[in-house]
C-alpha positions in Angstrom: 0.0 0.0 0.0 1.4 3.4 -1.0 1.3 5.7 2.0 -0.5 9.0 1.8 -1.4 8.6 -1.8 -4.3 6.2 -2.1 -7.6 7.1 -0.6 -9.4 4.3 1.1 -13.2 4.1 0.8 -13.8 1.8 3.8 -14.4 3.7 6.4 -9.6 16.1 9.8 -6.3 17.5 9.6 -6.9 18.9 13.1 -7.1 15.3 14.4 -3.7 14.6 13.0 -2.4 17.6 14.8 -3.9 16.4 18.0 -2.3 13.0 17.5 1.2 14.4 16.8 1.1 16.9 19.6 -0.1 14.2 22.0 2.6 11.7 20.9 5.3 14.2 21.4 3.8 15.4 24.7 3.5 11.9 26.1 7.2 11.1 25.7 8.3 14.5 27.0 5.6 15.1 29.6 7.3 13.0 32.3 10.6 14.8 31.8 9.5 18.4 32.0 7.2 20.1 34.4 3.9 21.2 33.1 3.7 24.7 31.8 0.5 26.7 32.0 -0.8 26.9 28.4 -1.2 30.2 26.6 -4.7 31.3 25.7 -6.0 29.5 22.6 -3.6 26.6 22.9 -4.5 23.0 23.6 -4.5 22.2 27.4 -3.5 18.7 28.2 -3.3 19.3 31.9 -6.4 17.1 32.6 -4.8 14.2 30.8 -1.5 14.5 32.7 -3.4 14.9 35.9 -5.3 11.7 35.3 -2.2 9.9 34.1 -0.4 10.9 37.3 -3.2 9.7 39.5 -3.2 6.3 37.8 0.5 5.9 38.4 0.1 7.0 42.1 -3.0 5.0 43.0 -3.6 2.1 40.6 -3.3 -1.2 42.6 -0.9 -2.8 40.1 1.3 0.0 38.7 3.5 -2.6 36.9 0.5 -3.3 34.6 0.6 0.3 33.3 1.7 0.1 29.7 2.6 3.6 28.4 2.3 2.5 24.8 -1.2 1.2 25.3 -2.1 4.4 27.1 -1.0 6.4 24.0 -3.0 4.1 21.7 -6.0 4.2 23.9 -6.0 8.0 24.2 -5.7 8.4 20.4 -8.5 5.8 19.9 -10.7 7.8 22.3 -9.9 11.0 20.4 -11.2 9.5 17.2 -14.3 8.0 18.8 -15.2 11.4 20.2 -15.8 12.7 16.7 -18.9 10.4 16.3 -17.8 9.2 12.9 -17.7 5.4 12.5 -15.3 5.6 9.7 -12.6 7.8 11.4 -10.5 5.4 13.4 -7.1 4.7 14.9 -5.3 1.5 14.1 -2.5 0.2 16.3 0.2 -1.8 14.6 -1.6 -5.1 14.9 -4.9 -3.6 13.6 -3.0 -1.9 10.8 -1.5 -5.2 9.7 -5.0 -6.8 9.7 -6.4 -3.9 7.6 -3.6 -4.2 5.0 -4.1 -8.0 4.9 -7.8 -7.3 4.0 -6.8 -5.1 1.1 -4.2 -7.6 0.0 -7.0 -10.1 -0.4 -6.0 -12.8 2.2 -6.5 -13.2 5.9 -7.9 -15.6 8.6 -11.4 -15.1 9.9 -15.0 -15.7 9.0 -15.1 -13.7 5.7 -17.6 -11.0 6.3 -17.3 -7.2 5.9 -18.9 -5.4 8.8 -19.8 -1.7 9.4 -22.0 0.6 11.3 -25.3 2.0 10.0 -27.6 4.2 12.1 -25.4 3.4 15.1 -25.9 -0.4 14.6 -23.1 -2.8 13.9 -24.2 -4.9 10.9 -22.9 -7.3 8.3 -22.3 -5.3 5.1 -21.6 -8.4 3.1 -20.4 -12.0 3.6 -17.7 -13.0 1.1 -18.7 -15.6 -1.5 -17.8 -19.1 -0.4 -16.4 -17.9 3.0 -17.4 -19.5 6.4 -19.8 -16.6 7.1 -21.8 -17.1 3.9 -21.8 -20.9 4.4 -23.2 -20.4 8.0 -26.1 -18.4 6.6 -25.1 -14.8 7.3 -26.8 -12.2 5.1 -26.1 -8.6 4.2 -28.0 -6.4 6.7 -27.8 -8.8 9.6 -27.4 -6.9 12.9 -24.6 -8.0 15.2 -26.0 -8.1 18.8 -23.2 -10.1 20.5 -19.8 -11.5 19.7 -18.9 -14.6 21.8 -21.5 -13.4 24.3 -20.1 -9.9 24.5 -22.5 -7.1 24.0 -21.7 -5.4 20.7 -24.0 -2.4 21.0 -21.2 0.1 21.7 -18.4 -1.5 19.7 -16.6 0.2 16.8 -16.1 -1.8 13.7 -12.4 -2.2 14.5 -13.2 -3.6 18.0 -15.6 -6.0 16.4 -13.2 -7.1 13.8 -10.5 -7.8 16.5 -12.9 -10.1 18.2 -14.2 -11.9 15.1 -10.8 -12.4 13.5 -8.7 -15.4 14.7 -6.6 -18.4 13.6 -7.9 -20.9 11.1 -9.8 -23.7 12.8 -11.0 -21.7 15.8 -14.7 -20.8 16.4 -16.6 -17.6 17.0 -20.3 -17.2 17.9 -22.2 -14.3 16.5 -25.6 -13.4 17.9 -27.5 -11.8 15.1 -30.9 -10.2 14.4 -32.5 -10.0 11.0 -35.4 -8.0 9.8 -38.5 -10.2 9.9 -37.2 -12.3 12.8 -38.9 -12.2 16.2 -35.7 -13.0 18.2 -32.0 -13.2 17.8 -30.1 -16.3 16.6 -26.7 -17.6 17.4 -24.3 -18.6 14.6 -21.2 -20.6 15.5 -18.7 -20.1 12.7 -15.3 -21.9 12.3 -12.6 -19.4 11.1 -10.7 -20.2 7.9 -8.1 -18.7 5.6 -10.1 -16.2 3.5 -8.8 -15.6 0.0 -10.7 -13.0 -2.0 -10.4 -13.2 -5.8 -11.2 -9.6 -6.8 -13.0 -10.6 -10.0 -14.3 -13.5 -12.0 -15.8 -13.9 -15.4 -18.4 -16.3 -16.8 -20.0 -16.4 -20.2 -23.7 -17.0 -20.3 -24.3 -17.4 -24.0 -23.9 -13.9 -25.5 -23.7 -12.2 -22.0 -20.4 -11.7 -20.2 -21.1 -12.0 -16.4 -18.4 -10.1 -14.4 -18.5 -10.4 -10.6 -16.2 -7.9 -8.8 -15.7 -8.8 -5.1 -13.6 -5.8 -4.0 -11.6 -2.9 -5.5 -8.2 -4.0 -4.3 -4.8 -3.4 -5.8 -4.8 -6.5 -8.0 -8.0 -5.7 -9.7 -6.7 -3.4 -12.5 -4.4 -6.1 -13.9 -7.0 -8.8 -13.6 -9.7 -6.7 -15.2 -7.5 -5.9 -18.1 -7.3 -9.6 -18.9 -11.1 -10.0 -18.5 -11.7 -7.1 -20.9 -9.4 -8.7 -23.5 -11.3 -12.0 -23.2 -14.6 -10.3 -23.8 -13.4 -8.3 -26.8 -11.8 -11.4 -28.3 -15.0 -13.4 -28.1 -17.1 -12.4 -31.1 -20.3 -14.0 -29.7 -20.3 -11.8 -26.6 -22.4 -8.7 -27.1 -23.5 -7.5 -23.7 -22.4 -7.4 -20.0 -23.8 -7.9 -16.5 -21.6 -6.3 -13.9 -22.3 -7.8 -10.5 -21.3 -5.5 -7.6 -23.4 -7.3 -4.9 -21.7 -7.8 -1.6 -18.7 -5.7 -2.7 -17.7 -3.5 0.3 -15.4 -1.2 -1.7 -11.7 -0.6 -1.8 -9.5 2.0 -3.5 -10.9 5.1 -5.3 -8.2 4.9 -8.0 -9.2 1.3 -8.8 -12.9 2.2 -9.2 -11.8 5.1 -11.4 -9.7 2.6 -13.4 -12.6 0.2 -14.0 -14.9 3.1 -14.9 -12.5 3.9 -17.7 -13.4 0.7 -19.5 -17.1 1.7 -19.7 -17.0 5.5 -20.1 -15.4 7.8 -22.7 -12.2 9.5 -21.4 -13.0 12.7 -19.5 -16.4 11.9 -18.1 -16.9 12.4 -14.4 -16.7 9.3 -12.3 -17.3 10.9 -8.9 -17.1 14.2 -7.1 -15.2 14.7 -3.9 -17.0 17.2 -1.7 -15.0 18.7 1.2 -17.9 20.8 2.4 -17.2 24.5 2.8 -13.5 24.0 3.5 -12.3 23.8 -0.1 -13.5 23.4 -3.7 -14.8 20.1 -4.9 -12.5 17.8 -6.8 -13.7 15.9 -9.9 -12.4 12.4 -10.7 -12.7 11.6 -14.4 -12.4 8.5 -16.5 -9.0 8.0 -17.9 -9.1 4.7 -19.7 -9.6 3.6 -23.3 -13.4 2.9 -23.0 -12.8 -0.6 -24.4 -16.3 -1.8 -23.3 -18.2 1.4 -24.1 -20.3 -0.2 -26.9 -21.5 -3.1 -24.9 -25.0 -2.8 -23.4 -24.5 -3.1 -19.6 -26.7 -3.6 -16.5 -25.4 -3.5 -12.9 -26.4 -5.8 -10.0 -26.2 -4.3 -6.5 -27.6 -4.9 -3.0 -27.3 -3.6 0.5 -23.8 -5.1 0.6 -22.7 -2.9 -2.2 -20.7 0.0 -0.6 -18.2 2.7 -1.2 -16.2 2.1 -4.4 -19.1 -0.1 -5.6 -21.5 2.7 -5.3 -19.1 5.1 -7.0 -18.8 2.9 -10.1 -22.6 2.1 -10.2 -23.4 5.8 -9.8 -21.0 6.7 -12.6 -22.4 4.2 -15.0 -26.0 5.2 -14.2 -25.4 9.0 -14.4 -23.3 8.9 -17.6 -24.7 6.1 -19.6 -28.2 5.5 -18.1 -27.2 2.0 -17.0 -29.9 0.3 -15.1 -29.2 -0.8 -11.4 -30.9 -4.0 -10.6 -31.4 -5.6 -7.1 -31.9 -3.6 -3.9 -30.7 -0.2 -2.6 -27.0 0.0 -1.9 -25.4 0.4 1.5 -24.7 4.2 1.5 -21.0 4.4 2.4 -20.3 7.7 0.7 -17.5 9.2 2.7 -13.8 9.5 1.9 -11.2 8.1 4.3 -7.5 9.0 4.0 -4.8 6.9 5.8 -2.3 9.0 7.8 0.7 6.9 8.8 2.1 7.3 12.2 5.3 6.0 13.7 5.6 2.5 15.0 3.3 1.0 12.3 0.1 2.6 13.4 -2.1 4.9 11.4 -5.2 7.1 11.4 -8.0 6.6 8.9 -9.7 10.0 8.7 -12.9 11.0 7.0 -12.0 14.1 4.9 -14.9 14.4 2.4 -18.1 13.0 1.0 -18.6 11.3 -2.4 -21.2 12.5 -4.8 -22.4 10.9 -8.0 -21.5 12.7 -11.3 -24.9 14.5 -11.2 -24.2 15.7 -7.6 -26.3 13.2 -5.6 -24.9 12.3 -2.2 -24.3 8.6 -1.5 -23.5 8.8 2.2 -26.2 7.3 4.5 -28.6 7.3 1.5 -27.3 4.8 -1.0 -28.3 4.3 -4.6 -31.9 3.1 -5.2 -32.3 0.2 -7.6 -34.0 1.1 -10.9 -35.5 -2.4 -11.0 -36.1 -3.8 -7.5 -35.6 -7.5 -7.1 -35.2 -9.1 -3.7 -33.7 -12.5 -2.7 -35.5 -14.5 -0.1 -34.2 -17.2 2.3 -36.1 -19.7 0.2 -34.3 -18.6 -2.9 -31.0 -19.1 -1.2 -32.0 -22.5 0.1 -33.0 -23.5 -3.4 -29.9 -22.0 -4.9 -31.9 -19.6 -7.0 -30.8 -16.0 -8.0 -33.8 -14.0 -9.2 -31.7 -10.8 -9.3 -29.2 -12.3 -11.8 -32.1 -13.8 -13.7 -33.7 -10.4 -14.0 -30.4 -8.8 -15.0 -29.9 -11.3 -17.8 -33.4 -10.7 -19.0 -33.1 -6.9 -19.0 -29.6 -6.8 -20.7 -30.8 -9.0 -23.5 -33.5 -6.5 -24.4 -31.2 -3.5 -24.7 -30.6 -2.5 -28.3 
């Protein structure tokens, strides 16, 4: 991962200043007497007072870990902002985060997030233990191994759910339509996420993108070549269901296959702080002349919504399935010393026509739901509808 360049759509400068000031202050605070702050400056006297009282009064002072106190203070600082996507990652959490984007890790294989202050399953990964156990996008996480999850951040939940291959974790979930919660005991496994796969369904190329990771551009280039070299392929179904997002630059790259160069892919809105930034298609539009429909659901988030919105606004591409998740904020990683980093929300994403994605999502043009019965019978009415619609496009 390239530091400070790539913007991550999974989950402000003032916060970074706080972190840096705090880090320096912690290491020097015990060596120098506290000076009364000048008017308008940050006053850390309360922190140092509390820290001193802990050292003086805590029953087991040998258990006081200064590094953990630093990490805990920074984590508390990010939580105080009330934004579920602004977060601090200690070195261990940072490694887990990077493993996710690299496409391989050990766990249950489900993307989780917070919506309306509720911890939920954004999307189980195809073929992963979570999907095999019956987890669905939109399931609400009530407990993790019996521990109340109501006040957990996504990072805290991930830390509990992750674990070595072969071990178990029990998730207590609630789903719309249920009258009570249910426990799901899931055995962790090595999760390998292929970012994209291609199938040919007669004249239709079916492309399933699982996430917008760093390997997708090279893989998608090969897929585009296969489609163009197959004379019998005349149209495309692009499946973004259960895709939690990834890198902005990757979504922009994929959009370049479907849009003419120079068309707006997304708008980065910084609020009143600065001017909006436009991200435009830069590719060769190799798949521009193929009729396309997009599949999406409540597990389609972030970069998925950006790509779907770009195709809808620029080409009138139909969105089939259910409303998307609504993760329309921009996170930028700020790397700190020791392997930790901050992920800070710095802006909101808008579609090319200026519609906000955040907390709203993209509505489906053609609504098609999947029921538990469909899943049990291995039916996919959303894909069936997408194939039907795309074959009618002239």
